[in-house]
MOPAC internal coordinates of N, CA, C and O (Angstrom, degrees):
PM7 1SCF
backbone

  N    0.0000 0     0.00 0     0.00 0    0    0    0
  C    1.4325 1     0.00 0     0.00 0    1    0    0
  C    1.5342 1   107.98 1     0.00 0    2    1    0
  O    1.2310 1   120.89 1   -38.75 1    3    2    1
  N    1.3244 1   115.90 1   141.25 1    3    2    1
  C    1.4577 1   120.07 1  -178.67 1    5    3    2
  C    1.5267 1   110.23 1   -88.12 1    6    5    3
  O    1.2310 1   121.42 1   -33.05 1    7    6    5
  N    1.3033 1   114.88 1   146.95 1    7    6    5
  C    1.4549 1   120.93 1   176.84 1    9    7    6
  C    1.5276 1   109.79 1   -83.09 1   10    9    7
  O    1.2310 1   119.68 1   -43.21 1   11   10    9
  N    1.3318 1   118.22 1   136.79 1   11   10    9
  C    1.4547 1   120.24 1   177.06 1   13   11   10
  C    1.5218 1   110.93 1   -61.79 1   14   13   11
  O    1.2310 1   121.37 1   -40.62 1   15   14   13
  N    1.3065 1   114.98 1   139.38 1   15   14   13
  C    1.4518 1   121.02 1   179.31 1   17   15   14
  C    1.5225 1   109.96 1   -87.77 1   18   17   15
  O    1.2310 1   121.08 1   -33.05 1   19   18   17
  N    1.3248 1   115.53 1   146.95 1   19   18   17
  C    1.4621 1   118.42 1   176.15 1   21   19   18
  C    1.5249 1   110.51 1   -91.27 1   22   21   19
  O    1.2310 1   119.93 1   169.68 1   23   22   21
  N    1.3198 1   117.74 1   -10.32 1   23   22   21
  C    1.4576 1   121.84 1   179.77 1   25   23   22
  C    1.5132 1   111.44 1   -84.21 1   26   25   23
  O    1.2310 1   120.44 1    -3.47 1   27   26   25
  N    1.3195 1   116.77 1   176.53 1   27   26   25
  C    1.4721 1   120.09 1   179.97 1   29   27   26
  C    1.5215 1   111.78 1   -66.58 1   30   29   27
  O    1.2310 1   121.09 1   -28.32 1   31   30   29
  N    1.3367 1   115.53 1   151.68 1   31   30   29
  C    1.4562 1   121.49 1  -179.00 1   33   31   30
  C    1.5225 1   111.27 1   -69.20 1   34   33   31
  O    1.2310 1   120.31 1   138.45 1   35   34   33
  N    1.3203 1   117.02 1   -41.55 1   35   34   33
  C    1.4619 1   120.66 1  -179.73 1   37   35   34
  C    1.5177 1   109.61 1  -132.70 1   38   37   35
  O    1.2310 1   121.36 1   -19.48 1   39   38   37
  N    1.3175 1   114.99 1   160.52 1   39   38   37
  C    1.4629 1   119.38 1  -177.72 1   41   39   38
  C    1.5243 1   112.00 1   -72.01 1   42   41   39
  O    1.2310 1   119.77 1   161.16 1   43   42   41
  N    1.3195 1   118.05 1   -18.84 1   43   42   41
  C    1.4575 1   121.35 1   178.73 1   45   43   42
  C    1.5166 1   113.79 1   -84.13 1   46   45   43
  O    1.2310 1   120.23 1   174.77 1   47   46   45
  N    1.3361 1   117.16 1    -5.23 1   47   46   45
  C    1.4650 1   123.43 1   178.21 1   49   47   46
  C    1.5272 1   112.69 1    55.79 1   50   49   47
  O    1.2310 1   120.44 1  -136.40 1   51   50   49
  N    1.3261 1   116.75 1    43.60 1   51   50   49
  C    1.4681 1   121.42 1  -178.62 1   53   51   50
  C    1.5195 1   111.78 1   -57.52 1   54   53   51
  O    1.2310 1   119.62 1   132.91 1   55   54   53
  N    1.3178 1   118.33 1   -47.09 1   55   54   53
  C    1.4657 1   120.60 1  -178.86 1   57   55   54
  C    1.5174 1   111.58 1   -62.68 1   58   57   55
  O    1.2310 1   120.43 1   140.60 1   59   58   57
  N    1.3280 1   116.78 1   -39.40 1   59   58   57
  C    1.4554 1   120.29 1  -179.85 1   61   59   58
  C    1.5274 1   111.02 1   -67.33 1   62   61   59
  O    1.2310 1   120.31 1   139.13 1   63   62   61
  N    1.3261 1   117.02 1   -40.87 1   63   62   61
  C    1.4685 1   120.45 1   177.73 1   65   63   62
  C    1.5275 1   110.69 1   -64.64 1   66   65   63
  O    1.2310 1   120.52 1   140.81 1   67   66   65
  N    1.3208 1   116.60 1   -39.19 1   67   66   65
  C    1.4620 1   120.37 1   178.35 1   69   67   66
  C    1.5245 1   110.64 1   -65.06 1   70   69   67
  O    1.2310 1   120.08 1   137.71 1   71   70   69
  N    1.3260 1   117.46 1   -42.29 1   71   70   69
  C    1.4612 1   120.93 1   177.32 1   73   71   70
  C    1.5261 1   110.43 1   -59.54 1   74   73   71
  O    1.2310 1   120.14 1   134.40 1   75   74   73
  N    1.3232 1   117.33 1   -45.60 1   75   74   73
  C    1.4629 1   120.33 1   179.35 1   77   75   74
  C    1.5267 1   111.36 1   -63.48 1   78   77   75
  O    1.2310 1   120.03 1   141.87 1   79   78   77
  N    1.3279 1   117.54 1   -38.13 1   79   78   77
  C    1.4657 1   120.57 1   178.73 1   81   79   78
  C    1.5313 1   110.72 1   -65.32 1   82   81   79
  O    1.2310 1   120.00 1   137.64 1   83   82   81
  N    1.3332 1   117.60 1   -42.36 1   83   82   81
  C    1.4649 1   120.56 1   177.95 1   85   83   82
  C    1.5202 1   110.41 1   -64.33 1   86   85   83
  O    1.2310 1   120.38 1   140.58 1   87   86   85
  N    1.3319 1   116.87 1   -39.42 1   87   86   85
  C    1.4625 1   119.69 1   179.12 1   89   87   86
  C    1.5218 1   111.07 1   -64.96 1   90   89   87
  O    1.2310 1   120.03 1   136.49 1   91   90   89
  N    1.3266 1   117.54 1   -43.51 1   91   90   89
  C    1.4708 1   120.52 1   177.16 1   93   91   90
  C    1.5222 1   110.76 1   -61.38 1   94   93   91
  O    1.2310 1   120.47 1   138.30 1   95   94   93
  N    1.3175 1   116.70 1   -41.70 1   95   94   93
  C    1.4629 1   120.43 1   179.56 1   97   95   94
  C    1.5233 1   111.06 1   -62.47 1   98   97   95
  O    1.2310 1   120.15 1   134.32 1   99   98   97
  N    1.3166 1   117.31 1   -45.68 1   99   98   97
  C    1.4669 1   120.86 1  -179.59 1  101   99   98
  C    1.5258 1   111.65 1   -66.39 1  102  101   99
  O    1.2310 1   120.04 1   141.94 1  103  102  101
  N    1.3218 1   117.53 1   -38.06 1  103  102  101
  C    1.4637 1   119.89 1   176.15 1  105  103  102
  C    1.5244 1   111.03 1   -64.64 1  106  105  103
  O    1.2310 1   120.41 1   139.15 1  107  106  105
  N    1.3274 1   116.81 1   -40.85 1  107  106  105
  C    1.4637 1   120.21 1   178.28 1  109  107  106
  C    1.5300 1   111.01 1   -65.52 1  110  109  107
  O    1.2310 1   120.07 1   141.17 1  111  110  109
  N    1.3238 1   117.47 1   -38.83 1  111  110  109
  C    1.4614 1   120.56 1   177.97 1  113  111  110
  C    1.5228 1   111.54 1   -67.53 1  114  113  111
  O    1.2310 1   120.16 1   141.96 1  115  114  113
  N    1.3198 1   117.30 1   -38.04 1  115  114  113
  C    1.4581 1   120.67 1   175.59 1  117  115  114
  C    1.5254 1   111.16 1   -63.27 1  118  117  115
  O    1.2310 1   120.71 1   137.24 1  119  118  117
  N    1.3201 1   116.24 1   -42.76 1  119  118  117
  C    1.4588 1   120.50 1   177.00 1  121  119  118
  C    1.5238 1   110.71 1   -65.24 1  122  121  119
  O    1.2310 1   120.30 1   139.62 1  123  122  121
  N    1.3309 1   117.03 1   -40.38 1  123  122  121
  C    1.4615 1   120.91 1   177.14 1  125  123  122
  C    1.5202 1   111.96 1   -61.71 1  126  125  123
  O    1.2310 1   120.29 1   141.63 1  127  126  125
  N    1.3135 1   117.04 1   -38.37 1  127  126  125
  C    1.4705 1   120.98 1   177.12 1  129  127  126
  C    1.5218 1   110.55 1   -64.98 1  130  129  127
  O    1.2310 1   120.53 1   137.18 1  131  130  129
  N    1.3267 1   116.60 1   -42.82 1  131  130  129
  C    1.4591 1   120.32 1   179.87 1  133  131  130
  C    1.5318 1   111.22 1   -65.67 1  134  133  131
  O    1.2310 1   120.33 1   138.72 1  135  134  133
  N    1.3180 1   116.98 1   -41.28 1  135  134  133
  C    1.4653 1   120.90 1   178.93 1  137  135  134
  C    1.5290 1   110.12 1   -66.10 1  138  137  135
  O    1.2310 1   120.31 1   140.70 1  139  138  137
  N    1.3215 1   117.01 1   -39.30 1  139  138  137
  C    1.4602 1   120.72 1   178.12 1  141  139  138
  C    1.5270 1   109.90 1   -60.06 1  142  141  139
  O    1.2310 1   120.10 1   137.67 1  143  142  141
  N    1.3333 1   117.42 1   -42.33 1  143  142  141
  C    1.4601 1   120.60 1   178.15 1  145  143  142
  C    1.5200 1   110.04 1   -63.91 1  146  145  143
  O    1.2310 1   120.37 1   136.80 1  147  146  145
  N    1.3115 1   116.91 1   -43.20 1  147  146  145
  C    1.4702 1   121.43 1  -178.06 1  149  147  146
  C    1.5225 1   111.60 1   -57.58 1  150  149  147
  O    1.2310 1   120.13 1   135.44 1  151  150  149
  N    1.3215 1   117.37 1   -44.56 1  151  150  149
  C    1.4515 1   120.46 1  -175.77 1  153  151  150
  C    1.5289 1   113.48 1   -87.41 1  154  153  151
  O    1.2310 1   120.08 1   150.70 1  155  154  153
  N    1.3176 1   117.46 1   -29.30 1  155  154  153
  C    1.4582 1   119.94 1  -174.94 1  157  155  154
  C    1.5218 1   113.50 1   -95.42 1  158  157  155
  O    1.2310 1   119.67 1   170.68 1  159  158  157
  N    1.3183 1   118.24 1    -9.32 1  159  158  157
  C    1.4691 1   120.55 1  -175.85 1  161  159  158
  C    1.5227 1   112.32 1   -61.99 1  162  161  159
  O    1.2310 1   119.90 1   142.14 1  163  162  161
  N    1.3196 1   117.79 1   -37.86 1  163  162  161
  C    1.4620 1   120.38 1  -179.38 1  165  163  162
  C    1.5240 1   111.44 1   -65.85 1  166  165  163
  O    1.2310 1   120.81 1   138.34 1  167  166  165
  N    1.3223 1   116.05 1   -41.66 1  167  166  165
  C    1.4656 1   119.57 1  -177.45 1  169  167  166
  C    1.5236 1   112.46 1   -81.03 1  170  169  167
  O    1.2310 1   119.76 1   142.76 1  171  170  169
  N    1.3264 1   118.07 1   -37.24 1  171  170  169
  C    1.4651 1   121.10 1  -173.74 1  173  171  170
  C    1.5176 1   114.22 1  -103.59 1  174  173  171
  O    1.2310 1   119.89 1   162.26 1  175  174  173
  N    1.3122 1   117.81 1   -17.74 1  175  174  173
  C    1.4578 1   121.18 1   179.20 1  177  175  174
  C    1.5151 1   112.97 1    69.18 1  178  177  175
  O    1.2310 1   120.96 1    48.49 1  179  178  177
  N    1.3130 1   115.78 1  -131.51 1  179  178  177
  C    1.4623 1   121.82 1  -175.47 1  181  179  178
  C    1.5269 1   112.53 1   -65.61 1  182  181  179
  O    1.2310 1   120.20 1   153.18 1  183  182  181
  N    1.3154 1   117.22 1   -26.82 1  183  182  181
  C    1.4682 1   120.02 1   178.78 1  185  183  182
  C    1.5183 1   110.86 1   -61.59 1  186  185  183
  O    1.2310 1   120.37 1   138.44 1  187  186  185
  N    1.3224 1   116.90 1   -41.56 1  187  186  185
  C    1.4666 1   120.73 1   178.64 1  189  187  186
  C    1.5205 1   110.58 1   -64.41 1  190  189  187
  O    1.2310 1   120.50 1   140.64 1  191  190  189
  N    1.3202 1   116.65 1   -39.36 1  191  190  189
  C    1.4600 1   120.06 1   179.92 1  193  191  190
  C    1.5258 1   110.53 1   -65.96 1  194  193  191
  O    1.2310 1   120.47 1   137.12 1  195  194  193
  N    1.3160 1   116.70 1   -42.88 1  195  194  193
  C    1.4758 1   120.39 1   178.92 1  197  195  194
  C    1.5273 1   110.08 1   -63.43 1  198  197  195
  O    1.2310 1   120.01 1   133.64 1  199  198  197
  N    1.3397 1   117.59 1   -46.36 1  199  198  197
  C    1.4634 1   120.46 1   178.30 1  201  199  198
  C    1.5259 1   110.84 1   -60.01 1  202  201  199
  O    1.2310 1   120.84 1   138.10 1  203  202  201
  N    1.3248 1   116.01 1   -41.90 1  203  202  201
  C    1.4625 1   120.10 1   179.85 1  205  203  202
  C    1.5132 1   112.76 1   -65.25 1  206  205  203
  O    1.2310 1   120.39 1   137.40 1  207  206  205
  N    1.3249 1   116.85 1   -42.60 1  207  206  205
  C    1.4615 1   119.73 1   179.48 1  209  207  206
  C    1.5200 1   112.01 1   -66.09 1  210  209  207
  O    1.2310 1   120.48 1   139.76 1  211  210  209
  N    1.3184 1   116.68 1   -40.24 1  211  210  209
  C    1.4643 1   119.55 1   177.01 1  213  211  210
  C    1.5349 1   109.80 1   -65.49 1  214  213  211
  O    1.2310 1   120.50 1   139.05 1  215  214  213
  N    1.3301 1   116.65 1   -40.95 1  215  214  213
  C    1.4638 1   120.54 1   177.13 1  217  215  214
  C    1.5151 1   112.32 1   -63.07 1  218  217  215
  O    1.2310 1   120.36 1   137.07 1  219  218  217
  N    1.3352 1   116.92 1   -42.93 1  219  218  217
  C    1.4646 1   120.23 1   176.92 1  221  219  218
  C    1.5273 1   111.23 1   -63.61 1  222  221  219
  O    1.2310 1   120.86 1   139.96 1  223  222  221
  N    1.3294 1   115.96 1   -40.04 1  223  222  221
  C    1.4646 1   119.80 1   178.06 1  225  223  222
  C    1.5213 1   112.26 1   -64.35 1  226  225  223
  O    1.2310 1   120.79 1   137.68 1  227  226  225
  N    1.3298 1   116.10 1   -42.32 1  227  226  225
  C    1.4690 1   119.46 1   178.73 1  229  227  226
  C    1.5235 1   110.93 1   -66.85 1  230  229  227
  O    1.2310 1   119.88 1   142.17 1  231  230  229
  N    1.3332 1   117.84 1   -37.83 1  231  230  229
  C    1.4618 1   120.78 1   177.62 1  233  231  230
  C    1.5285 1   110.70 1   -65.29 1  234  233  231
  O    1.2310 1   120.36 1   138.43 1  235  234  233
  N    1.3352 1   116.92 1   -41.57 1  235  234  233
  C    1.4641 1   120.95 1   177.77 1  237  235  234
  C    1.5300 1   110.79 1   -65.05 1  238  237  235
  O    1.2310 1   120.35 1   139.06 1  239  238  237
  N    1.3193 1   116.93 1   -40.94 1  239  238  237
  C    1.4670 1   120.19 1   178.35 1  241  239  238
  C    1.5298 1   110.44 1   -66.21 1  242  241  239
  O    1.2310 1   120.19 1   140.77 1  243  242  241
  N    1.3319 1   117.25 1   -39.23 1  243  242  241
  C    1.4641 1   120.28 1   176.02 1  245  243  242
  C    1.5093 1   111.93 1   -63.01 1  246  245  243
  O    1.2310 1   120.35 1   141.26 1  247  246  245
  N    1.3374 1   116.93 1   -38.74 1  247  246  245
  C    1.4647 1   122.12 1   178.09 1  249  247  246
  C    1.5272 1   110.32 1   -61.78 1  250  249  247
  O    1.2310 1   120.91 1   133.14 1  251  250  249
  N    1.3251 1   115.87 1   -46.86 1  251  250  249
  C    1.4619 1   120.19 1   179.36 1  253  251  250
  C    1.5260 1   111.07 1   -67.41 1  254  253  251
  O    1.2310 1   120.73 1   141.23 1  255  254  253
  N    1.3233 1   116.21 1   -38.77 1  255  254  253
  C    1.4639 1   120.44 1  -178.92 1  257  255  254
  C    1.5248 1   111.32 1   -65.69 1  258  257  255
  O    1.2310 1   120.34 1   147.23 1  259  258  257
  N    1.3397 1   116.96 1   -32.77 1  259  258  257
  C    1.4635 1   120.41 1   178.23 1  261  259  258
  C    1.5289 1   110.65 1   -62.14 1  262  261  259
  O    1.2310 1   120.44 1   141.07 1  263  262  261
  N    1.3348 1   116.76 1   -38.93 1  263  262  261
  C    1.4627 1   120.16 1   178.38 1  265  263  262
  C    1.5270 1   111.15 1   -66.43 1  266  265  263
  O    1.2310 1   120.80 1   138.90 1  267  266  265
  N    1.3323 1   116.08 1   -41.10 1  267  266  265
  C    1.4699 1   119.98 1   178.38 1  269  267  266
  C    1.5273 1   110.21 1   -63.68 1  270  269  267
  O    1.2310 1   120.79 1   136.32 1  271  270  269
  N    1.3264 1   116.10 1   -43.68 1  271  270  269
  C    1.4640 1   120.08 1   179.68 1  273  271  270
  C    1.5225 1   111.14 1   -63.55 1  274  273  271
  O    1.2310 1   120.47 1   141.14 1  275  274  273
  N    1.3322 1   116.71 1   -38.86 1  275  274  273
  C    1.4660 1   120.04 1   177.56 1  277  275  274
  C    1.5219 1   110.70 1   -60.95 1  278  277  275
  O    1.2310 1   120.31 1   133.09 1  279  278  277
  N    1.3315 1   117.02 1   -46.91 1  279  278  277
  C    1.4694 1   119.54 1  -179.41 1  281  279  278
  C    1.5242 1   111.33 1   -62.63 1  282  281  279
  O    1.2310 1   120.33 1   138.42 1  283  282  281
  N    1.3361 1   116.98 1   -41.58 1  283  282  281
  C    1.4698 1   119.49 1   179.22 1  285  283  282
  C    1.5229 1   111.59 1   -65.85 1  286  285  283
  O    1.2310 1   120.71 1   137.75 1  287  286  285
  N    1.3228 1   116.25 1   -42.25 1  287  286  285
  C    1.4600 1   119.75 1  -179.58 1  289  287  286
  C    1.5257 1   110.33 1   -66.31 1  290  289  287
  O    1.2310 1   120.19 1   137.17 1  291  290  289
  N    1.3219 1   117.24 1   -42.83 1  291  290  289
  C    1.4672 1   120.32 1   178.87 1  293  291  290
  C    1.5245 1   110.67 1   -61.83 1  294  293  291
  O    1.2310 1   120.77 1   134.31 1  295  294  293
  N    1.3243 1   116.14 1   -45.69 1  295  294  293
  C    1.4668 1   119.80 1   178.99 1  297  295  294
  C    1.5335 1   110.84 1   -63.55 1  298  297  295
  O    1.2310 1   120.52 1   137.58 1  299  298  297
  N    1.3256 1   116.61 1   -42.42 1  299  298  297
  C    1.4606 1   119.66 1  -179.48 1  301  299  298
  C    1.5188 1   112.45 1   -65.58 1  302  301  299
  O    1.2310 1   119.96 1   138.04 1  303  302  301
  N    1.3128 1   117.67 1   -41.96 1  303  302  301
  C    1.4630 1   120.38 1  -177.16 1  305  303  302
  C    1.5199 1   112.47 1   -75.44 1  306  305  303
  O    1.2310 1   119.89 1   146.09 1  307  306  305
  N    1.3216 1   117.81 1   -33.91 1  307  306  305
  C    1.4661 1   118.96 1   179.45 1  309  307  306
  C    1.5230 1   112.22 1   -85.21 1  310  309  307
  O    1.2310 1   120.14 1   159.80 1  311  310  309
  N    1.3330 1   117.33 1   -20.20 1  311  310  309
  C    1.4670 1   120.53 1  -178.88 1  313  311  310
  C    1.5099 1   111.96 1   -99.20 1  314  313  311
  O    1.2310 1   120.76 1   103.82 1  315  314  313
  N    1.3180 1   116.14 1   -76.18 1  315  314  313
  C    1.4638 1   120.79 1  -173.76 1  317  315  314
  C    1.5227 1   112.87 1   -89.93 1  318  317  315
  O    1.2310 1   119.66 1   164.02 1  319  318  317
  N    1.3053 1   118.26 1   -15.98 1  319  318  317
  C    1.4521 1   121.04 1  -178.95 1  321  319  318
  C    1.5163 1   114.04 1    84.81 1  322  321  319
  O    1.2310 1   120.17 1  -174.87 1  323  322  321
  N    1.3373 1   117.28 1     5.13 1  323  322  321
  C    1.4625 1   121.22 1  -179.78 1  325  323  322
  C    1.5236 1   110.26 1  -108.05 1  326  325  323
  O    1.2310 1   121.20 1   -41.39 1  327  326  325
  N    1.3142 1   115.31 1   138.61 1  327  326  325
  C    1.4539 1   121.43 1   178.88 1  329  327  326
  C    1.5237 1   109.31 1   -92.21 1  330  329  327
  O    1.2310 1   119.85 1   -59.27 1  331  330  329
  N    1.3342 1   117.88 1   120.73 1  331  330  329
  C    1.4714 1   119.64 1   179.43 1  333  331  330
  C    1.5279 1   110.71 1   -70.63 1  334  333  331
  O    1.2310 1   120.95 1   -32.83 1  335  334  333
  N    1.3212 1   115.79 1   147.17 1  335  334  333
  C    1.4622 1   121.39 1   179.63 1  337  335  334
  C    1.5251 1   107.81 1   -99.86 1  338  337  335
  O    1.2310 1   121.07 1   -49.35 1  339  338  337
  N    1.3500 1   115.56 1   130.65 1  339  338  337
  C    1.4595 1   120.97 1  -177.18 1  341  339  338
  C    1.5197 1   108.48 1  -150.28 1  342  341  339
  O    1.2310 1   120.38 1   -60.00 1  343  342  341
  N    1.3142 1   116.88 1   120.00 1  343  342  341
  C    1.4530 1   120.66 1  -179.01 1  345  343  342
  C    1.5167 1   114.13 1  -111.16 1  346  345  343
  O    1.2310 1   119.99 1  -172.49 1  347  346  345
  N    1.3335 1   117.62 1     7.51 1  347  346  345
  C    1.4570 1   120.19 1  -176.58 1  349  347  346
  C    1.5272 1   112.05 1   -65.74 1  350  349  347
  O    1.2310 1   119.52 1   138.62 1  351  350  349
  N    1.3225 1   118.52 1   -41.38 1  351  350  349
  C    1.4662 1   120.57 1   179.69 1  353  351  350
  C    1.5240 1   110.46 1   -62.57 1  354  353  351
  O    1.2310 1   120.35 1   139.21 1  355  354  353
  N    1.3194 1   116.94 1   -40.79 1  355  354  353
  C    1.4638 1   120.28 1   177.57 1  357  355  354
  C    1.5267 1   110.87 1   -64.45 1  358  357  355
  O    1.2310 1   120.26 1   140.83 1  359  358  357
  N    1.3109 1   117.12 1   -39.17 1  359  358  357
  C    1.4622 1   120.25 1   178.08 1  361  359  358
  C    1.5260 1   111.17 1   -64.75 1  362  361  359
  O    1.2310 1   119.80 1   139.91 1  363  362  361
  N    1.3322 1   117.98 1   -40.09 1  363  362  361
  C    1.4570 1   121.33 1   178.40 1  365  363  362
  C    1.5248 1   111.56 1   -65.22 1  366  365  363
  O    1.2310 1   120.43 1   139.44 1  367  366  365
  N    1.3287 1   116.78 1   -40.56 1  367  366  365
  C    1.4666 1   120.51 1   176.98 1  369  367  366
  C    1.5240 1   109.92 1   -63.47 1  370  369  367
  O    1.2310 1   120.28 1   138.61 1  371  370  369
  N    1.3159 1   117.08 1   -41.39 1  371  370  369
  C    1.4606 1   120.85 1   179.40 1  373  371  370
  C    1.5243 1   111.25 1   -63.42 1  374  373  371
  O    1.2310 1   120.10 1   136.59 1  375  374  373
  N    1.3232 1   117.42 1   -43.41 1  375  374  373
  C    1.4664 1   121.10 1   177.82 1  377  375  374
  C    1.5279 1   110.19 1   -60.59 1  378  377  375
  O    1.2310 1   120.24 1   136.28 1  379  378  377
  N    1.3266 1   117.15 1   -43.72 1  379  378  377
  C    1.4594 1   120.58 1   179.91 1  381  379  378
  C    1.5183 1   111.09 1   -62.84 1  382  381  379
  O    1.2310 1   120.17 1   136.14 1  383  382  381
  N    1.3217 1   117.29 1   -43.86 1  383  382  381
  C    1.4640 1   120.21 1   178.67 1  385  383  382
  C    1.5244 1   111.68 1   -62.79 1  386  385  383
  O    1.2310 1   120.43 1   139.50 1  387  386  385
  N    1.3070 1   116.78 1   -40.50 1  387  386  385
  C    1.4676 1   120.25 1   178.93 1  389  387  386
  C    1.5292 1   109.96 1   -63.98 1  390  389  387
  O    1.2310 1   120.03 1   137.22 1  391  390  389
  N    1.3248 1   117.55 1   -42.78 1  391  390  389
  C    1.4620 1   120.62 1   179.81 1  393  391  390
  C    1.5276 1   111.70 1   -64.35 1  394  393  391
  O    1.2310 1   120.28 1   138.19 1  395  394  393
  N    1.3265 1   117.06 1   -41.81 1  395  394  393
  C    1.4635 1   119.95 1   176.93 1  397  395  394
  C    1.5218 1   109.63 1   -63.71 1  398  397  395
  O    1.2310 1   120.33 1   138.34 1  399  398  397
  N    1.3173 1   116.97 1   -41.66 1  399  398  397
  C    1.4652 1   120.68 1   178.68 1  401  399  398
  C    1.5170 1   112.75 1   -63.67 1  402  401  399
  O    1.2310 1   120.28 1   137.90 1  403  402  401
  N    1.3274 1   117.07 1   -42.10 1  403  402  401
  C    1.4623 1   120.61 1   178.32 1  405  403  402
  C    1.5259 1   109.97 1   -63.61 1  406  405  403
  O    1.2310 1   120.63 1   136.93 1  407  406  405
  N    1.3211 1   116.41 1   -43.07 1  407  406  405
  C    1.4628 1   119.69 1   178.53 1  409  407  406
  C    1.5190 1   112.24 1   -63.70 1  410  409  407
  O    1.2310 1   120.40 1   136.23 1  411  410  409
  N    1.3213 1   116.84 1   -43.77 1  411  410  409
  C    1.4653 1   120.38 1   179.78 1  413  411  410
  C    1.5281 1   110.79 1   -66.23 1  414  413  411
  O    1.2310 1   120.02 1   137.25 1  415  414  413
  N    1.3190 1   117.57 1   -42.75 1  415  414  413
  C    1.4644 1   121.06 1   178.77 1  417  415  414
  C    1.5321 1   110.66 1   -62.70 1  418  417  415
  O    1.2310 1   120.74 1   135.40 1  419  418  417
  N    1.3190 1   116.20 1   -44.60 1  419  418  417
  C    1.4648 1   120.21 1   179.22 1  421  419  418
  C    1.5179 1   110.87 1   -62.40 1  422  421  419
  O    1.2310 1   120.66 1   140.04 1  423  422  421
  N    1.3224 1   116.35 1   -39.96 1  423  422  421
  C    1.4643 1   120.24 1   178.43 1  425  423  422
  C    1.5261 1   111.13 1   -61.61 1  426  425  423
  O    1.2310 1   120.59 1   135.39 1  427  426  425
  N    1.3227 1   116.47 1   -44.61 1  427  426  425
  C    1.4643 1   120.28 1   179.78 1  429  427  426
  C    1.5254 1   110.56 1   -64.11 1  430  429  427
  O    1.2310 1   120.15 1   136.44 1  431  430  429
  N    1.3119 1   117.32 1   -43.56 1  431  430  429
  C    1.4659 1   120.85 1  -179.27 1  433  431  430
  C    1.5244 1   110.26 1   -64.95 1  434  433  431
  O    1.2310 1   119.81 1   130.46 1  435  434  433
  N    1.3314 1   117.96 1   -49.54 1  435  434  433
  C    1.4686 1   120.56 1  -177.31 1  437  435  434
  C    1.5222 1   111.63 1   -67.44 1  438  437  435
  O    1.2310 1   119.95 1   144.66 1  439  438  437
  N    1.3358 1   117.69 1   -35.34 1  439  438  437
  C    1.4636 1   119.77 1   176.48 1  441  439  438
  C    1.5198 1   110.38 1   -65.40 1  442  441  439
  O    1.2310 1   120.11 1   141.26 1  443  442  441
  N    1.3234 1   117.40 1   -38.74 1  443  442  441
  C    1.4575 1   121.25 1   178.08 1  445  443  442
  C    1.5164 1   111.84 1   -66.72 1  446  445  443
  O    1.2310 1   120.22 1   140.66 1  447  446  445
  N    1.3172 1   117.18 1   -39.34 1  447  446  445
  C    1.4690 1   120.29 1   178.55 1  449  447  446
  C    1.5131 1   110.06 1   -66.15 1  450  449  447
  O    1.2310 1   119.88 1   138.16 1  451  450  449
  N    1.3377 1   117.84 1   -41.84 1  451  450  449
  C    1.4535 1   121.41 1   178.12 1  453  451  450
  C    1.5285 1   111.66 1   -60.93 1  454  453  451
  O    1.2310 1   120.17 1   140.06 1  455  454  453
  N    1.3097 1   117.27 1   -39.94 1  455  454  453
  C    1.4676 1   120.86 1   179.48 1  457  455  454
  C    1.5079 1   111.28 1   -69.09 1  458  457  455
  O    1.2310 1   120.29 1   143.63 1  459  458  457
  N    1.3292 1   117.06 1   -36.37 1  459  458  457
  C    1.4536 1   119.88 1   178.99 1  461  459  458
  C    1.5295 1   111.71 1   -68.47 1  462  461  459
  O    1.2310 1   120.89 1   144.67 1  463  462  461
  N    1.3156 1   115.90 1   -35.33 1  463  462  461
  C    1.4595 1   120.59 1  -178.42 1  465  463  462
  C    1.5271 1   112.15 1   -75.33 1  466  465  463
  O    1.2310 1   119.97 1   155.43 1  467  466  465
  N    1.3139 1   117.66 1   -24.57 1  467  466  465
  C    1.4660 1   120.64 1  -179.84 1  469  467  466
  C    1.4692 1   109.20 1   -85.61 1  470  469  467
  O    1.2310 1   120.10 1   180.00 1  471  470  469

């Protein structure tokens, strides 16, 4: 049996680049959630805050999950040679995007209704 290596799996650092890309994506989604709260809070009130907090939580969970997936993939590729399949980080990113979209859509609708009523 081969001993797992502590070094990178390949010289191109594919796993490391993927980890950095997932981290950038989760940070951008967290920022998007915060910006959505900033602009939609006046029109939506507590609903915008709840959507933003759930979005921030999902982005943070996706960020942490990316690190776990990196460690599992590195261990699998350097040890057994098999890449583990994990879709939880993708699901968390999708939930965050949906929440940001719902908040943005609600903001546009409520802002339009307010303008029509004035």
